[in-house]
C-alpha positions in Angstrom: 2.7 26.4 31.2 3.4 26.2 35.0 6.3 27.8 36.6 7.7 24.4 37.3 8.0 23.5 33.7 11.4 23.4 32.2 12.1 26.7 30.0 9.7 28.7 32.0 11.2 31.3 34.3 9.8 34.3 36.3 11.3 37.7 36.0 11.5 40.4 38.7 7.9 41.3 38.2 6.8 37.7 38.4 5.9 37.6 34.7 6.7 34.3 33.0 9.7 34.5 30.5 10.7 31.7 28.2 14.2 30.3 27.8 15.8 30.9 24.4 14.8 28.3 21.8 16.9 25.4 21.5 19.1 26.0 18.5 19.4 22.5 17.6 15.7 21.9 17.4 15.3 25.0 15.3 18.2 23.8 13.0 16.5 20.5 12.3 13.0 22.2 11.8 14.5 24.6 9.4 16.2 21.8 7.4 13.3 19.6 7.3 10.9 22.6 6.2 13.4 23.6 3.5 14.0 20.0 2.3 10.0 19.5 2.1 9.8 22.7 0.2 12.5 22.0 -2.2 11.2 18.4 -2.8 7.6 19.8 -3.5 8.6 22.9 -5.5 11.6 21.6 -7.6 11.6 17.7 -7.6 7.8 17.2 -7.7 6.3 20.3 -9.2 8.9 21.5 -11.6 10.1 18.1 -12.9 7.1 15.8 -12.8 4.4 18.5 -13.1 5.9 20.9 -15.6 8.8 19.6 -17.4 7.6 15.9 -17.9 3.9 16.7 -17.5 3.3 13.2 -16.1 0.6 14.7 -13.6 -0.7 17.5 -11.7 -1.3 17.9 -8.1 -4.9 17.1 -8.5 -5.8 15.1 -11.5 -9.5 14.1 -10.8 -11.1 17.1 -12.5 -10.6 19.4 -15.7 -7.2 20.6 -16.8 -8.0 24.1 -15.4 -8.7 22.8 -12.1 -5.4 20.7 -12.2 -3.3 23.8 -13.2 -5.1 25.8 -10.4 -4.3 23.1 -7.8 -0.7 23.2 -9.2 -0.6 26.8 -8.6 -1.7 26.5 -5.0 0.5 23.5 -4.4 3.5 25.7 -5.8 2.5 28.6 -3.4 2.5 26.5 -0.3 5.7 24.8 -1.4 7.5 28.1 -1.6 5.9 29.3 1.7 7.3 26.3 3.5 10.8 26.7 1.7 10.9 30.4 2.7 9.7 29.4 6.3 12.7 27.1 6.5 14.9 29.9 5.4 13.6 32.4 8.0 14.4 29.6 10.8 17.7 29.1 9.4 18.4 32.9 9.6 17.0 33.0 13.1 19.4 30.1 14.1 22.4 31.8 12.5 21.4 35.0 14.4 21.1 33.3 17.8 23.8 30.6 17.6 26.4 29.0 15.7 24.9 26.8 13.2 26.0 23.1 12.6 25.8 23.0 8.8 26.2 19.2 8.7 23.1 18.9 11.1 21.2 21.3 8.7 22.1 19.3 5.6 21.0 16.0 7.4 17.7 17.6 8.1 17.2 18.9 4.6 17.8 15.4 3.3 15.4 14.1 5.9 12.8 16.6 4.7 13.3 15.7 1.0 12.8 12.0 1.7 9.8 12.6 4.1 8.0 14.7 1.6 8.6 12.5 -1.4 7.6 9.3 0.8 4.3 11.1 2.0 3.6 12.1 -1.6 4.1 8.6 -3.0 2.2 6.9 -0.3 -0.5 9.3 0.7 -1.2 11.3 -2.3 -0.6 8.6 -4.9 -1.8 5.6 -3.4 -4.1 6.3 -0.5 -5.9 9.4 -1.7 -5.3 8.7 -5.3 -5.4 12.4 -6.2 -2.8 11.7 -8.8 -0.7 8.9 -9.9 3.1 9.2 -11.0 2.0 8.5 -14.7 -1.0 7.4 -16.5 -1.6 4.8 -19.2 1.4 2.7 -18.0 2.2 -0.1 -15.6 2.5 1.9 -12.3 4.5 -0.8 -10.2 7.9 0.2 -11.5 7.2 3.8 -11.2 5.8 3.4 -7.6 8.6 1.1 -6.7 11.3 3.6 -7.7 9.4 6.6 -6.3 8.6 5.1 -2.9 11.9 3.1 -2.7 14.0 6.1 -3.4 12.1 8.2 -1.0 12.3 5.7 1.7 16.3 5.5 0.9 16.6 9.3 1.1 14.5 9.5 4.3 16.6 6.8 6.1 19.9 8.3 4.9 18.7 11.6 6.4 17.6 10.2 9.6 20.9 8.3 9.9 22.7 11.6 9.2 20.6 13.3 11.8 21.6 10.6 14.3 25.3 10.8 13.5 25.3 14.6 13.9 23.2 14.7 17.1 24.7 17.2 19.8 26.5 15.3 22.6 24.6 15.7 25.7 26.4 15.8 29.0 25.3 13.4 31.7 25.8 15.8 34.5 28.0 13.1 36.5 31.5 13.6 37.4 33.9 11.0 36.5 
């Protein structure tokens, strides 16, 4: 990063210092990470993998491999969830948190994860389907359609809660 770039400052010793992180960007990142983690661990893993037992994260091998893949999937999902919470704590420590903005980002993260899972994992990679032995069209339509609806709702909420930027002009 050159000294001319925004956010880079030089201290008295000439060493580069960076401006404090943008709390709005960190709020959104925290919410999206938390939303993805919650969608992966509670909605997908807990409900569809464990309770309903419709599928596993990786269904193209033995039951043992499928359960191991679910374990890794669960670990990564919780890592992402906790990462989002650490970012949330950092934002709260550095600046006042706008909860409406964070909730909008959580909803966006839930929709983004579910849409990614439905399109990429289920349809493109085919590492698992929503269910087996049934007509998938209604399941896919509900899964992908509801995911897209949640994602669009979250993005609209993010747009409505965006910070007001000053134009820098005098009236």
